[in-house]
C-alpha positions in Angstrom: 0.0 0.0 0.0 2.7 2.5 0.9 4.8 1.9 -2.2 1.7 2.1 -4.4 0.6 5.4 -2.9 4.0 7.1 -2.7 5.4 6.0 -6.1 2.5 5.2 -8.3 -0.8 6.7 -7.0 -3.2 5.6 -9.7 -4.5 2.4 -11.0 -5.6 -0.9 -9.5 -3.0 -2.0 -6.9 -4.4 -5.6 -7.1 -4.0 -5.9 -10.9 -1.4 -8.5 -12.0 0.6 -6.0 -14.0 0.6 -3.5 -11.2 1.8 -6.1 -8.7 4.7 -6.9 -11.0 5.5 -3.2 -11.2 5.3 -2.9 -7.4 7.7 -5.8 -7.0 10.1 -4.2 -9.4 9.9 -0.9 -7.5 10.6 -2.7 -4.2 13.6 -4.4 -5.7 15.1 -1.0 -6.5 14.2 0.5 -3.1 15.0 -2.2 -0.6 18.6 -2.0 0.5 20.9 -5.1 0.3 21.8 -4.8 3.9 19.6 -4.1 6.9 16.6 -5.5 4.9 14.7 -6.5 8.1 15.0 -3.0 9.5 13.8 -1.4 6.3 10.8 -3.7 5.9 9.9 -3.2 9.6 10.1 0.6 9.2 7.9 0.5 6.0 5.3 -1.7 7.9 5.4 0.7 10.9 4.9 3.7 8.6 2.0 2.0 6.9 0.4 1.1 10.3 0.9 4.6 11.8 0.8 7.2 9.0 -0.2 5.7 5.7 -3.0 3.6 7.1 -5.5 1.9 4.8 -8.8 3.8 5.4 -7.8 7.3 6.7 -4.1 8.0 6.0 -2.6 10.9 7.9 -1.4 12.8 4.9 -1.0 16.1 6.8 1.5 14.4 9.1 3.3 12.4 6.5 7.0 13.2 5.9 6.6 11.8 2.3 3.7 14.1 1.4 5.9 16.3 -0.8 6.9 13.4 -2.9 3.7 11.2 -2.7 1.8 10.6 -5.9 -1.4 10.0 -3.9 -1.2 13.2 -1.8 -3.6 14.3 -0.6 -5.3 10.9 -0.4 -8.9 11.0 -1.5 -11.3 8.4 -0.1 -13.1 8.2 -3.5 -9.9 6.8 -5.1 -10.3 3.6 -3.2 -11.9 0.7 -5.0 
């Protein structure tokens, strides 16, 4: 969800082609070392700021770069 919102922003995140694109994006972003820490931080960010139903866009440190900012509820499927 976080990668989709920040780097893509539009489309169906559950579509097969989109999932492949998200995996390719994650391969570029995830560091070779400290992978556990990076993934944990991404999950924590998704649990506390970029939450599924009501993301806290006004508090988000990624808002300047986010393709989904400001998140609109009607974008959800």
